[in-house]
Structures are given as C-alpha cells and as structure tokens.
TIDREN-6588 format. One line per 8 residues: number of its first residue (from 1); their letters; for each residue x, y, z of N, C-alpha, C. Coordinates in Angstrom, 2 decimals. Layout:
<pts>
NUM = a = X Y Z X Y Z X Y Z | ...
</pts>
This chain:
<pts>
1 = mlplkidk = 8.87 9.89 20.01 9.70 9.73 18.75 9.45 10.93 17.83 | 10.44 11.78 17.63 10.22 12.89 16.76 10.15 12.42 15.27 | 9.13 13.02 14.53 8.94 12.65 13.23 10.26 13.10 12.40 | 10.58 12.34 11.40 11.73 12.62 10.61 11.34 13.44 9.40 | 12.27 14.42 9.09 12.11 15.17 7.82 12.57 14.31 6.72 | 11.70 14.00 5.72 12.23 13.16 4.70 12.65 13.84 3.45 | 13.93 13.64 3.14 14.56 14.25 1.93 13.98 13.53 0.64 | 13.60 14.40 -0.30 13.02 13.79 -1.45 13.85 14.11 -2.68
9 = ykmetsrg = 14.07 13.04 -3.53 14.85 13.17 -4.78 13.96 12.82 -5.94 | 14.44 13.13 -7.09 13.62 12.95 -8.34 14.44 12.04 -9.25 | 13.63 11.11 -9.86 14.21 10.19 -10.93 13.39 10.34 -12.17 | 14.05 10.08 -13.29 13.34 9.99 -14.72 12.99 8.66 -14.91 | 11.72 8.20 -15.02 11.31 6.97 -15.44 10.84 7.04 -16.89 | 10.44 5.84 -17.45 10.01 5.96 -18.89 8.56 6.60 -18.92 | 7.89 6.77 -17.77 6.55 7.38 -17.65 6.45 8.77 -17.09 | 7.59 9.13 -16.69 7.65 10.56 -16.05 8.61 10.65 -14.83
17 = klqynisg = 8.60 11.74 -14.28 9.50 11.95 -13.07 8.66 11.56 -11.79 | 9.50 10.80 -10.93 8.88 10.43 -9.54 9.77 10.94 -8.47 | 9.15 11.36 -7.44 9.82 11.73 -6.18 10.10 10.40 -5.25 | 11.18 10.35 -4.68 11.48 9.14 -3.85 12.37 9.47 -2.75 | 12.45 8.50 -1.85 13.54 8.62 -0.78 14.04 7.22 -0.46 | 15.35 7.13 -0.27 15.87 5.82 0.30 16.59 6.22 1.64 | 16.29 5.45 2.60 16.87 5.66 3.95 17.45 4.29 4.50 | 18.50 4.50 5.20 19.18 3.34 5.84 20.05 2.48 4.91
25 = ngkpnivl = 20.66 1.44 5.43 21.55 0.63 4.75 21.68 -0.70 5.32 | 20.87 -1.64 4.86 20.85 -3.03 5.45 19.84 -3.85 4.75 | 19.78 -5.11 5.02 18.82 -6.05 4.36 17.98 -6.71 5.41 | 16.69 -7.11 5.04 16.13 -6.99 3.66 15.69 -5.53 3.35 | 15.61 -5.30 2.06 15.17 -4.01 1.52 13.65 -3.96 1.73 | 13.10 -2.86 2.26 11.79 -2.61 2.47 11.23 -1.52 1.55 | 10.00 -1.88 0.92 9.40 -1.03 0.00 8.00 -0.52 0.59 | 7.91 0.77 0.81 6.67 1.34 1.37 5.77 1.78 0.27
33 = inggsgpi = 4.53 1.24 0.30 3.55 1.61 -0.86 2.32 2.34 -0.22 | 2.30 3.59 -0.55 1.15 4.42 -0.03 -0.25 4.07 -0.39 | -1.19 4.53 0.36 -2.61 4.44 0.03 -2.82 5.36 -1.13 | -4.08 5.48 -1.56 -4.43 6.41 -2.65 -4.13 7.81 -2.38 | -3.33 8.33 -3.35 -2.89 9.78 -3.22 -2.03 10.20 -1.92 | -1.65 9.10 -1.20 -0.87 9.36 0.05 0.59 9.78 -0.32 | 1.04 10.84 0.37 2.51 11.23 0.12 3.47 10.43 1.00 | 4.75 10.57 0.74 5.87 9.94 1.46 5.73 10.24 2.88
41 = egwmkiiq = 5.22 11.56 3.20 5.28 11.99 4.65 4.31 11.10 5.53 | 3.44 10.38 4.91 2.60 9.42 5.66 3.39 8.41 6.48 | 4.65 8.24 6.01 5.51 7.22 6.68 6.47 7.79 7.61 | 6.46 9.13 7.91 7.49 9.87 8.67 7.77 9.33 10.04 | 6.68 8.72 10.61 6.90 8.18 12.06 7.46 6.72 12.18 | 7.62 6.11 11.05 8.18 4.75 11.09 9.54 4.75 10.32 | 9.75 5.53 9.28 10.98 5.38 8.49 12.25 5.41 9.28 | 12.40 6.34 10.23 13.65 6.44 11.05 14.03 5.03 11.75
49 = kisesssv = 13.00 4.43 12.43 13.20 3.22 13.18 13.58 2.08 12.23 | 12.67 1.83 11.16 12.94 0.63 10.38 14.17 0.74 9.53 | 14.70 2.02 9.35 15.87 2.25 8.51 17.18 2.00 9.34 | 16.97 1.81 10.69 18.24 1.49 11.51 18.87 0.25 11.18 | 18.01 -0.79 10.57 18.60 -2.06 10.27 18.34 -2.51 8.85 | 17.44 -1.74 8.10 17.20 -2.04 6.68 17.20 -0.83 5.88 | 17.39 -1.13 4.51 17.15 0.05 3.53 15.71 0.14 3.31 | 15.24 1.44 3.17 13.85 1.57 3.01 13.63 2.55 1.86
57 = fsynrfgv = 12.73 2.06 0.97 12.39 2.88 -0.36 10.92 3.40 -0.09 | 10.68 4.76 -0.25 9.33 5.30 -0.30 9.31 6.22 -1.51 | 8.03 6.45 -2.00 7.94 7.27 -3.16 6.53 7.88 -3.30 | 6.42 8.91 -4.01 5.14 9.57 -4.48 4.78 9.02 -5.77 | 3.53 8.38 -5.99 3.15 7.93 -7.24 2.75 9.14 -8.10 | 2.62 8.84 -9.44 2.18 9.97 -10.26 0.98 10.70 -9.74 | 1.03 12.08 -9.88 -0.07 12.83 -9.39 -0.04 13.27 -7.96 | 1.02 12.74 -7.21 1.09 13.06 -5.83 2.23 14.01 -5.59
65 = tgsdkpke = 1.98 15.13 -4.90 2.90 16.18 -4.64 3.84 16.49 -5.80 | 5.20 16.25 -5.61 6.18 16.61 -6.63 6.36 15.73 -7.74 | 5.71 14.55 -7.84 5.84 13.59 -8.88 5.01 14.24 -10.06 | 5.40 13.79 -11.35 4.61 14.24 -12.48 3.17 13.77 -12.37 | 2.31 14.44 -13.13 0.98 14.02 -13.27 0.95 12.82 -14.23 | 0.01 11.89 -13.94 -0.02 10.69 -14.87 -0.46 11.14 -16.30 | 0.04 10.41 -17.18 -0.30 10.69 -18.65 -1.05 9.48 -19.30 | -1.34 8.41 -18.34 -2.05 7.23 -18.84 -2.82 6.68 -17.64
73 = pqdgltiv = -3.82 5.70 -17.93 -4.54 5.15 -16.89 -3.64 4.49 -15.76 | -3.98 4.78 -14.45 -3.15 4.27 -13.38 -3.78 2.92 -12.82 | -3.85 1.98 -13.60 -4.34 0.71 -13.13 -3.14 -0.06 -12.41 | -3.48 -1.12 -11.77 -2.49 -1.89 -10.86 -1.32 -2.27 -11.71 | -1.41 -2.84 -12.90 -0.27 -3.30 -13.62 0.69 -2.17 -13.95 | 0.12 -1.06 -14.33 0.92 0.19 -14.68 1.59 0.58 -13.41 | 0.95 0.64 -12.40 1.55 1.21 -11.05 2.73 0.17 -10.67 | 2.36 -1.08 -10.67 3.49 -1.97 -10.24 4.66 -2.05 -11.14
81 = rtlrealt = 4.42 -1.92 -12.46 5.54 -1.92 -13.38 6.33 -0.63 -13.26 | 5.65 0.49 -12.89 6.39 1.80 -12.75 7.23 1.67 -11.47 | 6.59 1.15 -10.39 7.33 0.85 -9.09 8.65 0.17 -9.40 | 8.45 -0.95 -10.08 9.53 -2.01 -10.37 10.67 -1.27 -11.11 | 10.23 -0.40 -12.14 11.27 0.31 -12.90 11.97 1.30 -12.01 | 11.30 1.97 -11.19 11.86 2.94 -10.20 12.92 2.27 -9.27 | 12.48 1.18 -8.79 13.39 0.40 -7.85 14.68 0.02 -8.58 | 14.51 -0.36 -9.83 15.74 -0.76 -10.67 16.55 0.51 -10.94
89 = iagfeppf = 15.95 1.58 -11.24 16.74 2.71 -11.55 17.44 3.22 -10.20 | 16.83 3.06 -9.03 17.48 3.45 -7.79 18.52 2.44 -7.36 | 18.65 1.26 -8.06 19.59 0.26 -7.54 19.08 -0.39 -6.39 | 17.86 -0.49 -6.16 17.24 -1.07 -4.91 16.92 -2.48 -5.28 | 17.58 -3.44 -4.72 17.53 -4.84 -5.25 16.49 -5.72 -4.40 | 15.77 -6.58 -5.10 14.98 -7.59 -4.40 15.87 -8.64 -3.72 | 15.24 -9.53 -2.93 13.85 -9.56 -2.53 13.45 -8.40 -1.53 | 12.19 -8.12 -1.61 11.74 -6.88 -0.74 10.66 -7.39 0.29
97 = ilvghslg = 10.58 -6.67 1.41 9.34 -6.65 2.20 8.56 -5.57 1.67 | 7.32 -5.96 1.27 6.37 -4.87 0.71 5.43 -4.52 1.84 | 5.30 -3.21 2.15 4.36 -2.73 3.09 3.34 -1.84 2.34 | 2.09 -2.33 2.27 1.14 -1.69 1.50 -0.06 -1.13 2.45 | -0.21 0.17 2.45 -1.34 0.78 3.11 -2.51 1.02 2.25 | -3.65 0.68 2.80 -4.91 0.88 2.15 -4.86 0.43 0.67 | -5.10 1.27 -0.29 -5.02 0.87 -1.74 -3.75 0.41 -2.09 | -2.68 0.79 -1.41 -1.28 0.23 -1.64 -1.14 -1.27 -1.37
105 = glyanlya = -2.10 -1.77 -0.48 -2.17 -3.24 -0.30 -2.57 -4.02 -1.55 | -3.45 -3.44 -2.37 -3.70 -4.16 -3.65 -2.46 -4.24 -4.60 | -1.63 -3.16 -4.53 -0.47 -3.13 -5.42 0.60 -4.15 -4.83 | 0.69 -4.20 -3.54 1.62 -5.16 -2.96 1.24 -6.64 -3.29 | -0.12 -6.79 -3.19 -0.72 -8.17 -3.55 -0.39 -8.50 -5.04 | -0.65 -7.54 -5.93 -0.31 -7.70 -7.36 1.09 -7.86 -7.61 | 1.99 -7.14 -6.98 3.47 -7.28 -7.16 3.93 -8.63 -6.80 | 3.46 -9.21 -5.69 3.95 -10.45 -5.23 3.50 -11.58 -6.09
113 = rlypneaa = 2.27 -11.41 -6.82 1.86 -12.45 -7.81 2.51 -12.20 -9.16 | 2.91 -11.04 -9.53 3.66 -10.89 -10.78 5.05 -11.19 -10.70 | 5.67 -10.88 -9.56 7.13 -11.20 -9.41 7.43 -11.95 -8.09 | 6.95 -13.12 -7.97 6.99 -13.91 -6.73 8.40 -14.07 -6.15 | 9.42 -14.02 -7.05 10.83 -14.17 -6.43 11.38 -12.87 -5.93 | 10.56 -11.77 -6.10 11.02 -10.51 -5.56 10.44 -10.11 -4.29 | 9.38 -10.85 -3.92 8.72 -10.56 -2.57 9.14 -11.62 -1.59 | 9.73 -11.05 -0.42 10.23 -11.79 0.69 9.09 -11.87 1.74
121 = givfless = 8.32 -10.86 1.86 7.27 -10.81 2.83 6.32 -9.65 2.60 | 5.16 -9.69 3.16 4.21 -8.60 2.88 3.59 -8.17 4.27 | 3.53 -6.85 4.53 2.73 -6.32 5.63 1.55 -5.55 4.95 | 0.37 -6.17 5.24 -0.86 -5.39 4.65 -1.32 -4.49 5.87 | -1.24 -3.28 5.65 -1.51 -2.21 6.63 -2.86 -1.56 6.38 | -3.91 -1.96 7.17 -5.22 -1.44 6.96 -5.57 -1.44 5.45 | -5.18 -2.59 4.81 -5.13 -2.80 3.44 -6.43 -2.96 2.72 | -6.60 -2.52 1.61 -7.76 -2.89 0.67 -7.67 -4.39 0.37
129 = hprdlsln = -8.83 -4.92 0.25 -8.91 -6.42 -0.20 -9.72 -6.30 -1.60 | -9.38 -7.25 -2.55 -10.19 -7.26 -3.77 -11.59 -7.23 -3.52 | -12.13 -7.85 -2.51 -13.65 -7.98 -2.31 -14.18 -6.61 -1.63 | -13.34 -5.77 -1.27 -13.84 -4.49 -0.74 -14.62 -3.68 -1.76 | -14.44 -3.95 -3.01 -15.19 -3.33 -4.08 -16.73 -3.33 -3.84 | -17.12 -4.49 -3.40 -18.53 -4.79 -3.23 -19.16 -4.10 -1.99 | -18.29 -3.50 -1.12 -18.75 -2.76 0.10 -19.60 -1.61 -0.32 | -19.42 -1.06 -1.40 -20.12 0.17 -1.87 -21.62 -0.07 -1.79
137 = eyqgrtvk = -22.19 -1.33 -2.10 -23.51 -1.55 -2.12 -24.17 -1.42 -0.82 | -23.34 -1.48 0.25 -23.88 -1.42 1.63 -23.91 0.10 2.15 | -23.26 1.00 1.42 -23.17 2.36 1.74 -24.62 3.08 1.56 | -24.88 4.11 2.39 -26.08 4.83 2.22 -26.20 5.61 0.86 | -27.39 6.02 0.56 -27.59 6.84 -0.61 -26.78 8.01 -0.68 | -26.70 8.78 0.47 -25.91 10.00 0.57 -24.45 9.76 0.19 | -23.80 8.76 0.73 -22.45 8.59 0.46 -22.22 8.22 -0.96 | -23.16 7.45 -1.55 -23.00 7.08 -2.96 -23.17 8.29 -3.82
145 = ainkvftm = -24.10 9.16 -3.47 -24.34 10.39 -4.31 -23.08 11.22 -4.26 | -22.46 11.44 -3.14 -21.20 12.29 -2.90 -20.09 11.69 -3.78 | -19.90 10.38 -3.70 -18.97 9.66 -4.42 -19.03 9.92 -5.94 | -20.25 9.84 -6.36 -20.56 10.06 -7.84 -20.19 11.47 -8.25 | -20.56 12.48 -7.41 -20.25 13.85 -7.72 -18.65 14.02 -7.79 | -17.95 13.47 -6.86 -16.46 13.56 -6.89 -15.96 12.89 -8.18 | -16.44 11.71 -8.49 -16.00 11.04 -9.69 -16.20 11.87 -11.00 | -17.44 12.57 -11.04 -17.73 13.33 -12.11 -16.77 14.55 -12.41
153 = fdslsshk = -16.52 15.25 -11.15 -15.50 16.38 -11.22 -14.12 15.92 -11.65 | -13.79 14.74 -11.18 -12.43 14.18 -11.48 -12.29 13.95 -13.00 | -13.35 13.50 -13.63 -13.34 13.11 -15.08 -13.19 14.37 -15.96 | -13.57 15.56 -15.27 -13.45 16.86 -16.05 -12.03 17.34 -16.13 | -11.20 16.85 -15.29 -9.79 17.31 -15.21 -8.96 16.20 -15.96 | -8.15 16.69 -16.92 -7.47 15.70 -17.78 -6.66 14.79 -17.11 | -5.78 15.22 -16.12 -4.89 14.29 -15.33 -5.71 13.49 -14.37 | -6.76 14.09 -13.85 -7.54 13.26 -12.82 -8.25 12.03 -13.44
161 = qfnevnfv = -8.55 12.19 -14.74 -9.26 11.01 -15.28 -8.38 9.78 -15.33 | -7.06 10.00 -15.08 -6.12 8.83 -15.11 -5.83 8.42 -13.63 | -6.47 9.08 -12.71 -6.23 8.81 -11.22 -6.52 7.32 -10.89 | -5.64 6.80 -10.21 -5.73 5.35 -9.74 -7.06 4.90 -9.18 | -7.82 5.86 -8.38 -9.07 5.53 -7.82 -10.18 5.20 -8.90 | -9.93 5.57 -10.15 -10.83 5.25 -11.18 -10.61 3.91 -11.75 | -9.53 3.24 -11.39 -9.13 1.97 -12.05 -8.97 0.81 -10.98 | -9.60 1.02 -9.79 -9.50 0.05 -8.75 -10.16 -1.30 -9.26
169 = ketvnqiy = -11.25 -1.27 -9.99 -11.88 -2.42 -10.46 -11.08 -3.17 -11.42 | -10.30 -2.55 -12.29 -9.39 -3.05 -13.20 -8.26 -3.72 -12.45 | -7.67 -2.96 -11.43 -6.61 -3.52 -10.46 -7.15 -4.87 -9.98 | -8.26 -4.84 -9.45 -8.85 -6.06 -8.75 -8.94 -7.25 -9.75 | -9.37 -6.99 -10.96 -9.45 -8.04 -12.05 -8.02 -8.57 -12.35 | -7.08 -7.66 -12.36 -5.73 -8.11 -12.57 -5.21 -9.09 -11.50 | -5.53 -8.77 -10.28 -5.20 -9.67 -9.19 -5.84 -11.05 -9.32 | -7.12 -11.01 -9.68 -7.87 -12.29 -9.87 -7.33 -13.14 -11.01
177 = qlddfpei = -6.70 -12.42 -12.02 -6.28 -13.13 -13.12 -4.93 -13.95 -12.83 | -4.30 -13.60 -11.68 -3.08 -14.25 -11.29 -3.27 -15.06 -10.02 | -3.47 -16.39 -10.23 -3.81 -17.26 -9.09 -2.75 -17.48 -8.02 | -1.53 -17.51 -8.49 -0.39 -17.96 -7.62 0.07 -16.85 -6.77 | 0.07 -17.02 -5.47 0.64 -16.06 -4.50 1.79 -16.79 -3.70 | 2.92 -16.23 -3.67 4.08 -16.94 -3.07 3.93 -17.34 -1.67 | 4.58 -18.39 -1.24 4.53 -18.88 0.17 5.64 -18.03 1.00 | 5.09 -16.81 1.33 5.96 -15.89 2.13 5.20 -15.44 3.39
185 = pvyvitgg = 5.95 -14.92 4.40 5.24 -14.31 5.54 4.38 -13.26 5.26 | 3.17 -13.34 5.83 2.13 -12.37 5.50 1.60 -11.72 6.75 | 1.61 -10.52 6.96 1.12 -9.76 8.25 0.00 -8.82 7.90 | -1.08 -8.92 8.72 -2.25 -8.01 8.44 -2.48 -7.20 9.55 | -2.37 -5.95 9.51 -2.53 -4.97 10.62 -3.92 -4.28 10.38 | -4.81 -4.29 11.33 -6.14 -3.76 11.23 -6.31 -2.84 12.31 | -6.84 -1.69 12.10 -7.14 -0.63 13.10 -8.38 -1.06 13.81 | -8.27 -1.01 15.16 -9.27 -1.41 16.06 -10.41 -0.49 16.34
193 = qenrmmpe = -10.13 0.78 16.08 -11.12 1.90 16.35 -12.29 1.87 15.37 | -13.44 1.97 15.77 -14.65 1.98 14.88 -14.77 3.43 14.18 | -15.05 3.26 12.83 -15.33 4.52 12.16 -16.83 4.85 12.16 | -17.14 5.90 12.83 -18.71 6.25 12.98 -19.31 6.52 11.64 | -18.49 6.87 10.63 -19.13 7.09 9.27 -19.38 5.83 8.48 | -18.88 4.70 9.05 -18.97 3.43 8.44 -20.07 2.62 8.88 | -21.05 2.29 8.10 -22.21 1.46 8.64 -21.63 0.09 9.17 | -22.23 -0.34 10.22 -21.91 -1.59 10.92 -21.70 -2.81 9.89
201 = evrkkrle = -22.66 -2.84 8.95 -22.58 -3.93 8.01 -21.30 -3.83 7.24 | -20.91 -2.67 6.80 -19.64 -2.45 6.07 -18.40 -2.90 6.90 | -18.50 -2.38 8.13 -17.40 -2.65 9.06 -17.12 -4.19 9.25 | -18.18 -4.90 9.42 -18.21 -6.33 9.52 -17.61 -6.99 8.34 | -18.11 -6.64 7.22 -17.62 -7.28 5.88 -16.21 -6.99 5.69 | -15.78 -5.70 5.96 -14.43 -5.35 5.74 -13.43 -6.11 6.57 | -13.88 -6.29 7.92 -13.04 -7.09 8.83 -12.88 -8.51 8.34 | -14.01 -9.09 7.81 -13.90 -10.46 7.18 -12.98 -10.58 6.03
209 = nqlellsl = -12.98 -9.49 5.22 -12.04 -9.37 4.20 -10.53 -9.29 4.57 | -10.32 -8.47 5.65 -8.99 -8.33 6.24 -8.50 -9.77 6.78 | -9.29 -10.40 7.32 -9.04 -11.78 7.95 -8.72 -12.73 6.81 | -9.46 -12.57 5.70 -9.26 -13.44 4.49 -7.93 -13.29 3.90 | -7.29 -12.06 3.98 -5.95 -11.94 3.54 -4.94 -12.96 4.17 | -5.26 -13.37 5.46 -4.34 -14.30 6.16 -4.28 -15.57 5.42 | -5.25 -15.94 4.60 -5.24 -17.27 3.93 -4.35 -17.26 2.74 | -3.67 -16.08 2.45 -2.76 -16.03 1.31 -1.51 -16.86 1.57
217 = srnskhiv = -1.16 -16.96 2.92 -0.04 -17.81 3.29 -0.25 -18.65 4.52 | 0.42 -19.77 4.61 0.41 -20.56 5.82 1.14 -19.96 6.91 | 1.95 -19.03 6.57 2.79 -18.24 7.57 2.18 -16.82 7.69 | 1.07 -16.66 8.31 0.53 -15.36 8.38 0.05 -14.99 9.85 | -0.13 -13.72 10.10 -0.35 -13.24 11.49 -1.25 -12.08 11.43 | -2.26 -11.93 12.30 -3.16 -10.82 12.28 -2.79 -9.92 13.55 | -2.59 -8.60 13.34 -2.30 -7.75 14.46 -3.39 -6.62 14.46 | -4.06 -6.36 15.60 -4.94 -5.28 15.75 -4.30 -4.14 16.49
225 = aensghfp = -4.24 -2.92 15.73 -3.84 -1.69 16.33 -5.03 -1.18 17.08 | -5.09 -1.35 18.33 -6.30 -1.20 19.19 -6.77 0.27 19.17 | -5.76 1.13 19.12 -6.08 2.70 19.24 -5.97 3.35 18.02 | -6.23 2.68 16.86 -6.03 3.21 15.45 -7.33 3.06 14.65 | -7.37 4.05 13.67 -8.43 3.85 12.69 -7.72 3.33 11.47 | -7.70 4.16 10.45 -7.29 3.78 9.12 -5.74 4.06 8.93 | -5.07 4.68 9.90 -3.71 5.11 9.76 -2.84 4.70 10.98 | -2.67 3.40 11.23 -1.77 3.06 12.35 -0.40 3.55 12.33
233 = qlsepmvv = 0.09 3.70 11.08 1.50 4.22 10.98 1.61 5.62 11.55 | 0.56 6.37 11.72 0.58 7.67 12.30 0.18 7.68 13.82 | -0.92 6.90 14.08 -1.47 6.83 15.42 -0.81 5.86 16.33 | -0.28 4.72 15.90 0.39 3.78 16.67 1.68 3.24 15.89 | 2.68 4.18 15.59 3.76 3.80 14.76 4.53 2.61 15.25 | 4.68 2.36 16.63 5.37 1.19 17.13 4.72 -0.06 16.71 | 3.44 -0.14 16.71 2.74 -1.43 16.33 3.23 -1.82 14.93 | 3.34 -0.77 13.95 3.71 -1.05 12.57 5.21 -1.39 12.56
241 = idtirdci = 6.05 -0.71 13.31 7.58 -0.93 13.37 7.74 -2.34 13.94 | 7.15 -2.68 14.97 7.27 -4.06 15.59 6.91 -5.15 14.63 | 5.80 -4.86 13.84 5.34 -5.90 12.88 6.45 -6.08 11.80 | 6.90 -4.98 11.32 7.94 -5.05 10.18 9.17 -5.85 10.72 | 9.50 -5.55 11.99 10.56 -6.25 12.60 10.45 -7.64 12.72 | 9.21 -8.06 13.14 8.78 -9.50 13.30 8.94 -10.05 11.87 | 8.49 -9.43 10.81 8.47 -9.96 9.50 9.98 -10.31 9.04 | 10.89 -9.27 9.48 12.25 -9.48 9.17 12.82 -10.70 9.85
249 = kqinnl = 12.44 -10.86 11.09 12.98 -12.05 11.87 12.47 -13.37 11.17 | 11.19 -13.41 10.75 10.64 -14.54 10.08 11.43 -14.81 8.88 | 11.75 -13.86 8.01 12.48 -14.05 6.79 13.90 -14.62 7.04 | 14.54 -13.95 8.07 15.83 -14.44 8.42 15.92 -15.83 8.92 | 14.77 -16.33 9.51 14.80 -17.66 9.99 14.42 -18.71 9.01 | 13.94 -18.24 7.82 13.56 -19.20 6.71 14.63 -19.88 6.16
</pts>
C-alpha cells in the first residue's frame, strides 16, 4: 500500500491557526488524534483505506509543524475544546469514532466523558492510560535525569512551556473528575513487540493499564499488533484499518 500524500489546509480558531485534513465522504465520521507532538503524516498509511467508506478528520495540534505555537497551557480540557471547535468550523458533525494514539488516547477518553453524545466509538491505539503517570517511578535514575533535563530546556522556551507534555498530570486529573464514560464500543490496540529501553516492570504495568481500558465498556475488544512497538499505524497499518472497520460494523449494528 503506497503512503498517501496528505493535503493540509488551515483554519482560524479562537486560539490560533490549525492545520488539518479531511478525506473521504461517508459515515460514521472518524477523528484521528495524534500522540504527543505527532504530525498528520503519522496517519499516512491508514487514511486512504479508511476514507474509502468514511469521512476522516486529522489535524496538527498547536506547536506541531504548520499549526500556530500555543499561547496558553495545553491541558486536556483546552485541547479537547480546541478540537471540538475545529470540528465545528470544518462542518465535521458528530457522532464520531475517536482514534487516539499514545497521548491522544487521553484526549479521546476525556472527549467521550465531556461530550458522550458525540462519541460513537473509540479505538485506543497504543494509548496512554491515566495510571501510566505512575510508571515513571519504575524508570531508572538515568532516564529520570534525562527527562528532567529535557523539561528544564522546554521551560526556557516561551512556547514550549505551554507544551502538552507539561500538563499530562492536569489532563489525568480532568479525566478522573468525570466519572461517566458512555456505553460505546471500545477497542484497545497494543503493540506486541518488547521495547528494550523499557524495564520489564514498566512493561507489565503498562500492559495491565492497557487491559484496564477494556473495562470502560461492556462492548470492548483487545487487539495485539504482534509485529509492532508503539506505532502500529506505521508498522502494521492493516491491523489498525481492520480494527476501525470492525468498530464501524459494531456501531452500524447497534
């Protein structure tokens, strides 16, 4: 499957200009939510196929490639409200299948709690779990020291101090403050390849957290992308495409 060149357009939101793409023409509408600092191009191997039957919205959050730099803290509520405004401006109507990769999984989770009538289904793709925050305590001293240095450099740059990675704790607290999660199809895709940089203890805890996402819905399914690490959409795009198609079937049968 040849990767698709993704045409990018710009829209003016109340918080600044955002780059986005809409592909395809069909229902349900699919919203792709990148991981931290991930660009639209991260979806290039799946957009073409899923847009054959659905409309697909992807975008670059503030601070990513051609979108404006953020002018305020990028916590989950701010990111979700900005996304919702962008969808409205684009005329992209709910209900949506939300596909959240990595940190984007937290935003999909929060979106569904804030606007339950607008979420038809969620695909958590190698997604962050609110409890992943505690995994840092299992990391070695070296990794912690490196992370601290990076955070220090980020805080010296005016736009980087607003970077979403600095507000993950706040985003997690926002999720915990909203108890209700809608009864919708939930799919959890986990990469099956071990990360040699990740201590075994961290890997086990993270997998437990991934499986815990299944308890969000009585209609949930776990898929292991056996030959993938953290980016199944690049290493095994058909696994992601088939999962989204399965989610569409589930929604159509409800």
